[in-house]
One Martini backbone bead per residue (centre of mass of N, CA, C, O) as a GRO file, in nm:
protein
   98
    1MET     BB    1  14.130  -1.837  13.037
    2LYS     BB    2  14.247  -1.562  12.870
    3SER     BB    3  14.407  -1.505  12.585
    4ALA     BB    4  14.629  -1.333  12.418
    5ASN     BB    5  14.668  -1.145  12.154
    6ARG     BB    6  14.814  -1.162  11.836
    7ASN     BB    7  15.017  -1.054  11.576
    8TYR     BB    8  14.955  -1.084  11.217
    9ARG     BB    9  15.093  -1.188  10.888
   10ALA     BB   10  14.931  -1.263  10.588
   11THR     BB   11  14.998  -1.458  10.293
   12PHE     BB   12  14.816  -1.477   9.987
   13ILE     BB   13  14.769  -1.711   9.728
   14LEU     BB   14  14.562  -1.675   9.450
   15ASP     BB   15  14.308  -1.889   9.273
   16ASN     BB   16  14.093  -1.784   8.981
   17ARG     BB   17  14.090  -2.000   8.777
   18GLY     BB   18  13.786  -2.064   8.629
   19LYS     BB   19  13.639  -1.843   8.802
   20GLU     BB   20  13.392  -1.612   8.924
   21GLU     BB   21  13.569  -1.519   9.133
   22THR     BB   22  13.703  -1.272   9.293
   23VAL     BB   23  13.943  -1.151   9.489
   24ASP     BB   24  13.750  -1.009   9.689
   25GLN     BB   25  13.576  -1.262   9.749
   26ILE     BB   26  13.805  -1.435   9.861
   27VAL     BB   27  13.887  -1.238  10.089
   28ASP     BB   28  13.616  -1.248  10.236
   29GLY     BB   29  13.640  -1.551  10.303
   30VAL     BB   30  13.902  -1.529  10.467
   31LYS     BB   31  13.794  -1.330  10.680
   32LYS     BB   32  13.582  -1.529  10.789
   33VAL     BB   33  13.785  -1.743  10.885
   34ILE     BB   34  13.931  -1.560  11.085
   35THR     BB   35  13.677  -1.515  11.265
   36ASP     BB   36  13.632  -1.822  11.326
   37VAL     BB   37  13.934  -1.817  11.482
   38LYS     BB   38  13.924  -1.545  11.660
   39GLY     BB   39  13.974  -1.308  11.465
   40GLU     BB   40  14.110  -0.972  11.369
   41VAL     BB   41  14.088  -0.757  11.119
   42THR     BB   42  14.305  -0.469  11.028
   43ALA     BB   43  14.432  -0.545  10.731
   44VAL     BB   44  14.428  -0.490  10.363
   45GLU     BB   45  14.655  -0.597  10.088
   46ASN     BB   46  14.669  -0.559   9.746
   47ILE     BB   47  14.932  -0.644   9.536
   48GLY     BB   48  14.876  -0.847   9.309
   49LYS     BB   49  15.013  -0.960   9.021
   50LYS     BB   50  15.258  -1.230   9.013
   51ASP     BB   51  15.542  -1.379   8.933
   52PHE     BB   52  15.705  -1.666   8.945
   53VAL     BB   53  16.015  -1.792   9.006
   54ARG     BB   54  15.891  -2.080   9.073
   55VAL     BB   55  15.753  -2.322   8.873
   56THR     BB   56  15.513  -2.590   8.943
   57ASP     BB   57  15.292  -2.488   8.725
   58LYS     BB   58  15.254  -2.436   8.388
   59LYS     BB   59  14.949  -2.313   8.420
   60MET     BB   60  15.092  -2.146   8.673
   61THR     BB   61  15.287  -1.836   8.672
   62SER     BB   62  15.061  -1.668   8.831
   63ALA     BB   63  14.941  -1.442   9.102
   64SER     BB   64  14.759  -1.331   9.368
   65TYR     BB   65  14.839  -1.097   9.625
   66VAL     BB   66  14.774  -1.101   9.992
   67HIS     BB   67  14.756  -0.893  10.275
   68VAL     BB   68  14.691  -0.987  10.627
   69ASN     BB   69  14.600  -0.828  10.916
   70PHE     BB   70  14.599  -0.983  11.250
   71SER     BB   71  14.425  -1.079  11.548
   72ALA     BB   72  14.511  -1.359  11.772
   73PRO     BB   73  14.542  -1.639  11.893
   74ALA     BB   74  14.797  -1.875  11.897
   75GLU     BB   75  14.610  -2.109  11.746
   76ALA     BB   76  14.504  -1.972  11.477
   77PRO     BB   77  14.707  -2.034  11.244
   78ALA     BB   78  14.662  -2.341  11.238
   79ASN     BB   79  14.354  -2.326  11.192
   80LEU     BB   80  14.364  -2.162  10.930
   81ILE     BB   81  14.526  -2.358  10.756
   82GLU     BB   82  14.327  -2.595  10.786
   83LYS     BB   83  14.075  -2.449  10.661
   84LEU     BB   84  14.236  -2.365  10.380
   85ARG     BB   85  14.336  -2.637  10.254
   86LEU     BB   86  14.048  -2.695  10.087
   87ASN     BB   87  14.086  -2.425   9.941
   88ASP     BB   88  14.122  -2.367   9.592
   89SER     BB   89  14.169  -2.040   9.606
   90VAL     BB   90  14.409  -2.115   9.799
   91TYR     BB   91  14.732  -2.179   9.727
   92ARG     BB   92  14.881  -2.001   9.959
   93THR     BB   93  15.021  -1.985  10.305
   94PHE     BB   94  15.153  -1.711  10.510
   95ILE     BB   95  15.261  -1.692  10.855
   96GLN     BB   96  15.340  -1.411  11.071
   97SER     BB   97  15.474  -1.233  11.306
   98ALA     BB   98  15.432  -0.876  11.401
   0.00000   0.00000   0.00000
C-alpha cells in the first residue's frame, strides 16, 4: 500500500566554517538526502546569514539559513533528521508540516 505524500518545510542552519564547501554545495547535498528518503524538493530559499539570538558556541555567533519545501511520506522527516545528524555542515534542522 502506497502512503500519500505530505508537504513539509524544513529550515536548515548551515555551518561552513573552515570548509571549502559553499552554501549551495551543502544545500545540494541536503537535497540529495531528501530524495534518498523518498522526498521531492519543490522549492529552496536561501535566507542568508543571520546572527543567533542565543549563542551556544562563542566561536559561532551567526550562520546561513536555508528553507527547503518538499513533499514526502510521513516517516521521511524522522529519517531525514537521522541521516543529517552526522553531517557536520548542517548545524540544526527544523521540520514542520506545511
